[in-house]
C-alpha positions as CSV (number, residue, x, y, z in Angstrom):
1,X,78.6,106.7,105.4
2,X,80.0,109.1,108.0
3,X,77.9,112.1,109.0
4,X,79.2,115.4,107.6
5,X,80.7,117.5,110.4
6,X,81.2,121.3,110.2
7,X,84.7,122.5,109.7
8,X,85.0,123.8,113.3
9,X,83.9,120.4,114.6
10,X,86.5,118.8,112.4
11,X,89.3,121.2,113.3
12,X,88.7,120.5,117.0
13,X,89.9,117.0,116.4
14,X,93.3,118.3,115.2
15,X,95.9,118.9,117.9
16,X,97.7,121.6,115.8
17,X,96.5,124.2,113.3
18,X,98.9,122.9,110.6
19,X,98.2,121.2,107.2
20,X,100.7,119.6,105.0
21,X,100.3,121.1,101.5
22,X,99.6,118.4,98.9
23,X,102.7,117.8,96.9
24,X,102.0,115.6,93.9
25,X,104.5,113.9,91.7
26,X,106.5,112.0,94.2
27,X,107.6,114.6,96.8
28,X,104.6,114.0,98.9
29,X,104.3,110.4,100.1
30,X,101.9,108.4,102.2
31,X,104.6,108.2,104.9
32,X,105.0,111.9,105.0
33,X,101.2,112.5,105.1
34,X,100.8,110.0,107.9
35,X,103.7,111.5,109.9
36,X,102.2,115.0,109.8
37,X,98.8,113.6,110.8
38,X,100.3,111.6,113.6
39,X,102.2,114.6,114.8
40,X,98.9,116.5,115.3
41,X,98.4,118.3,112.0
42,X,96.5,117.4,108.8
43,X,98.5,115.3,106.4
44,X,97.7,115.5,102.7
45,X,98.1,113.2,99.7
46,X,98.7,114.9,96.4
47,X,97.0,112.2,94.3
48,X,96.4,113.9,91.0
49,X,99.0,111.9,89.0
50,X,98.0,108.6,90.5
51,X,95.8,106.0,88.9
52,X,92.6,105.0,90.8
53,X,94.3,101.8,92.0
54,X,97.3,103.8,93.2
55,X,95.1,106.2,95.1
56,X,93.5,103.4,97.0
57,X,96.9,101.9,97.8
58,X,98.2,105.3,98.9
59,X,95.2,105.9,101.2
60,X,95.6,102.4,102.7
61,X,99.3,103.2,103.3
62,X,98.4,106.3,105.3
63,X,95.9,104.4,107.3
64,X,98.4,101.7,108.1
65,X,100.6,104.3,109.8
66,X,98.0,106.5,111.6
67,X,94.4,106.6,112.6
68,X,94.4,110.4,112.5
69,X,92.5,112.3,109.8
70,X,94.1,113.2,106.5
71,X,93.3,114.9,103.2
72,X,93.4,113.8,99.5
73,X,94.0,116.4,96.8
74,X,93.1,116.2,93.1
75,X,93.1,118.8,90.3
76,X,89.6,120.0,89.4
77,X,88.4,118.4,86.1
78,X,88.7,120.6,83.0
79,X,88.5,120.2,79.2
80,X,91.6,119.0,77.5
81,X,92.9,122.0,75.6
82,X,93.4,121.6,71.8
83,X,96.9,121.5,70.4
84,X,98.0,121.6,66.8
85,X,100.6,119.3,65.2
86,X,102.7,122.4,64.6
87,X,102.6,123.4,68.3
88,X,103.6,119.8,69.3
89,X,106.5,120.0,66.8
90,X,107.8,123.2,68.2
91,X,107.6,121.9,71.8
92,X,109.4,118.7,70.9
93,X,112.1,120.6,69.1
94,X,112.8,122.7,72.2
95,X,113.2,119.5,74.4
96,X,115.1,117.5,71.8
97,X,118.6,118.8,72.9
98,X,117.9,117.9,76.5
99,X,116.9,114.4,75.4
100,X,120.0,114.0,73.3
101,X,122.2,115.0,76.2
102,X,120.9,112.0,78.1
103,X,120.9,109.8,75.0
104,X,117.1,109.5,75.2
105,X,114.8,108.9,72.2
106,X,113.3,112.1,70.8
107,X,110.4,113.5,72.9
108,X,107.0,112.3,72.0
109,X,103.6,112.6,73.6
110,X,102.4,109.4,75.4
111,X,99.0,107.9,74.5
112,X,97.4,109.2,77.8
113,X,98.2,112.6,79.1
114,X,96.1,112.7,82.3
115,X,94.1,110.5,84.6
116,X,90.3,110.4,84.5
117,X,89.0,112.6,87.3
118,X,85.8,110.6,87.7
119,X,87.6,107.4,88.2
120,X,90.0,109.0,90.6
121,X,87.2,110.5,92.6
122,X,85.5,107.2,92.8
123,X,88.7,105.7,94.3
124,X,88.7,108.5,96.9
125,X,85.1,107.8,97.8
126,X,85.6,104.1,98.0
127,X,87.1,104.7,101.5
128,X,86.6,108.4,102.1
129,X,89.2,110.5,103.9
130,X,88.2,113.2,106.3
131,X,89.0,116.0,103.8
132,X,89.2,116.3,100.1
133,X,90.9,119.4,98.5
134,X,91.1,120.5,94.9
135,X,92.9,123.1,92.8
136,X,92.9,124.6,89.3
137,X,89.2,125.4,89.2
138,X,85.7,124.6,90.5
139,X,84.3,121.2,91.4
140,X,81.2,119.9,89.5
141,X,78.1,120.1,91.7
142,X,77.6,116.3,91.5
143,X,81.2,115.7,92.7
144,X,80.7,118.1,95.6
145,X,77.4,116.5,96.5
146,X,78.9,113.0,96.4
147,X,81.8,114.0,98.7
148,X,79.4,115.7,101.2
149,X,77.1,112.7,101.1
150,X,80.1,110.5,102.1
151,X,80.9,112.8,105.1
152,X,83.9,114.4,103.5
153,X,84.8,118.1,104.0
154,X,85.7,119.9,100.8
155,X,88.4,122.5,100.4
156,X,88.8,124.6,97.2
157,X,91.9,126.7,96.2
158,X,91.9,130.4,95.4
159,X,94.5,132.9,94.4
160,X,92.2,135.9,94.6
161,X,89.1,137.1,96.5
162,X,87.0,136.7,93.3
163,X,87.9,133.0,93.1
164,X,87.2,132.5,96.8
165,X,83.8,134.0,96.4
166,X,82.9,131.6,93.6
167,X,84.1,128.7,95.7
168,X,82.0,129.9,98.6
169,X,78.9,130.1,96.3
170,X,79.6,126.5,95.2
171,X,79.3,125.3,98.8
172,X,82.8,124.3,99.8
173,X,83.6,123.9,103.5
174,X,86.8,125.9,103.5
175,X,89.1,127.7,101.1
176,X,92.9,127.4,100.7
177,X,94.2,130.8,99.8
178,X,97.5,130.6,97.9
179,X,99.8,133.5,98.1
180,X,102.4,134.5,95.5
181,X,105.3,133.1,97.5
182,X,104.0,129.5,97.4
183,X,105.9,126.8,95.6
184,X,104.5,124.5,93.0
185,X,101.6,125.1,90.6
186,X,99.5,128.2,90.9
187,X,96.1,126.9,92.0
188,X,93.8,129.6,90.6
189,X,91.9,129.6,87.3
190,X,91.1,133.2,86.7
191,X,93.2,136.2,87.6
192,X,96.3,135.6,89.7
193,X,97.8,138.7,91.3
194,X,100.4,136.7,93.2
195,X,98.9,138.2,96.4
196,X,100.6,138.5,99.8
197,X,99.5,135.4,101.7
198,X,98.4,137.2,104.9
199,X,96.6,139.9,103.1
200,X,94.6,137.4,101.0
201,X,93.9,135.3,104.0
202,X,92.5,138.3,105.9
203,X,90.4,139.4,102.9
204,X,88.9,136.0,102.2
205,X,88.1,135.2,105.9
206,X,86.3,138.5,106.4
207,X,84.5,138.5,103.1
208,X,83.3,134.9,102.8
209,X,83.1,133.9,106.5
210,X,84.5,130.5,105.5
211,X,87.4,128.9,107.3
212,X,90.6,129.8,105.5
213,X,93.8,127.7,105.0
214,X,96.7,130.0,104.3
215,X,99.4,128.8,102.0
216,X,102.6,130.4,100.6
217,X,105.8,131.4,102.3
218,X,105.0,129.9,105.7
219,X,108.4,128.4,106.8
220,X,108.6,129.2,110.6
221,X,106.5,129.1,113.7
222,X,106.4,132.9,113.4
223,X,105.0,132.7,109.9
224,X,102.3,130.3,111.1
225,X,101.4,132.5,114.0
226,X,101.1,135.5,111.6
227,X,98.8,133.5,109.3
228,X,96.5,132.5,112.2
229,X,96.5,136.1,113.5
230,X,95.4,137.2,110.0
231,X,92.3,135.0,110.3
232,X,93.4,131.7,108.9
233,X,92.0,128.5,110.5
234,X,95.0,126.4,109.4
235,X,98.4,127.1,108.0
236,X,99.5,124.9,105.0
237,X,103.2,124.2,104.6
238,X,104.8,122.4,101.7
239,X,108.2,123.8,101.0
240,X,109.1,123.5,104.7
241,X,108.8,119.7,104.3
242,X,110.9,119.3,101.1
243,X,113.8,118.0,103.2
244,X,111.8,115.9,105.6
245,X,113.1,112.3,106.0
246,X,109.7,111.0,104.9
247,X,109.5,113.1,101.7
248,X,110.0,111.6,98.3
249,X,112.3,114.4,97.2
250,X,114.9,112.9,94.9
251,X,118.7,113.2,95.7
252,X,119.4,115.9,93.1
253,X,116.3,117.8,94.2
254,X,117.4,117.7,97.8
255,X,120.9,118.8,96.9
256,X,119.6,121.8,95.0
257,X,117.4,122.9,97.9
258,X,120.2,122.4,100.4
259,X,122.7,124.4,98.3
260,X,120.3,127.4,98.3
261,X,122.1,129.1,95.3
262,X,119.1,129.2,92.9
263,X,116.4,131.9,92.7
264,X,112.8,130.8,92.4
265,X,110.9,131.6,89.2
266,X,107.5,131.1,87.8
267,X,107.7,128.8,84.8
268,X,105.5,126.9,82.4
269,X,108.4,124.9,81.0
270,X,107.7,121.6,82.7
271,X,103.9,121.4,82.8
272,X,102.5,124.1,80.7
273,X,101.0,125.7,83.7
274,X,102.5,128.5,85.8
275,X,104.4,127.0,88.8
276,X,107.1,128.3,91.2
277,X,110.3,126.4,91.4
278,X,114.1,126.8,91.4
279,X,115.6,128.2,88.3
280,X,117.1,125.5,86.0
281,X,118.5,125.2,82.5
282,X,115.1,124.0,81.3
283,X,113.2,127.0,82.8
284,X,115.4,129.2,80.6
285,X,115.4,126.9,77.6
286,X,111.8,126.3,76.9
287,X,109.8,129.2,75.4
288,X,106.9,127.6,73.7
289,X,105.5,124.9,76.0
290,X,102.2,123.2,75.3
291,X,99.3,123.9,77.6
292,X,98.8,121.7,80.7
293,X,98.5,118.7,80.8
294,X,100.2,118.2,77.4
295,X,103.5,119.7,78.4
296,X,103.5,117.8,81.7
297,X,103.1,114.6,79.8
298,X,105.7,115.6,77.2
299,X,108.4,116.3,79.8
300,X,107.7,113.3,82.0
301,X,110.3,110.9,80.6
302,X,113.0,113.6,80.7
303,X,112.3,114.4,84.3
304,X,112.4,110.7,85.3
305,X,115.7,110.2,83.4
306,X,117.1,113.4,84.9
307,X,116.4,112.2,88.4
308,X,118.0,108.9,87.7
309,X,121.1,110.6,86.2
310,X,121.3,113.1,89.1
311,X,120.8,116.1,86.9
312,X,118.8,118.7,88.9
313,X,118.7,121.1,85.9
314,X,116.2,118.7,84.2
315,X,113.9,118.4,87.2
316,X,110.8,120.5,88.2
317,X,112.3,121.7,91.5
318,X,109.1,123.1,92.9
319,X,109.8,125.3,95.9
320,X,108.5,128.5,97.5
321,X,110.4,131.7,97.9
322,X,111.4,130.8,101.5
323,X,113.0,127.4,100.5
324,X,116.4,128.3,102.0
325,X,114.8,127.9,105.4
326,X,113.8,124.3,104.8
327,X,115.7,121.9,107.1
328,X,116.6,118.2,107.1
329,X,114.7,116.4,109.9
330,X,111.9,114.0,110.5
331,X,108.4,115.3,109.8
332,X,107.4,115.3,113.5
333,X,110.3,117.5,114.3
334,X,109.4,119.9,111.5
335,X,105.8,120.0,112.7
336,X,107.1,120.8,116.2
337,X,109.3,123.6,114.8
338,X,106.4,125.1,112.9
339,X,104.0,125.0,115.9
340,X,103.3,128.6,117.1
């Protein structure tokens, strides 16, 4: 087991105060995570939709490309919310026309709607990364203790000062503060005021005394500099890497980002949980989604088929408000462009 270092000791091993935001679902790849780490930042694997075997393979793929530290991210475990047959029927009816347009079978729920957190965490601990981050809630004390015992630094996610205080009480090593401009799922679990990233970073750093990772709307070196000046220890960037050569962003997804004609919206249409992405036909056509993770499982086959058919309007085009500033380049070049 590795000895647990303090966050300042760990951060001193990074050449740059940058972190790749974990982008689960295929956009983030081991190649992208490794490239960001190799360039001097902290690469991240968004592993929440991966099986335990896939998590092990993904971590091995990162290590095959770099010996620099990296992070792995999972969603915090939470009870599976109940759904009624009537609710499922309504949700399926809303998606049925989209399935018919692609000549797919009618939408149905798969037998398994989410991976087992305990098994996923065991896969992470089988060959521990330097950092483990989580979102959507608080980590069970046993899980936090196991990570610390393995020498892993733990980072929680907050969208408010109240959430950050609870994470600090739990004993995390750092807090990612997610501002309202951030793309992808909202990481909080209580109130979410869609706060200004810099304001929230300043509040949490001063109140908790913990290292803060600022996330949301950081697209340029000036944005990163401002986050660091606000008290952040690291700046996390995700949308800035959507068009990276190493990203797994599908062709229709890339095209939608490059065109820059769509507004971003907060939607529950794809997963049942609020997330920021580009406006699509689906974001305006689904009004009664099931709660997460049921809706995420229900829309999975449609999203896969939509990507294969090149239909961006069927995809969860997660992106932050500043997505029009994303550029096509290798990850190392993007890291260099973001360096304050």
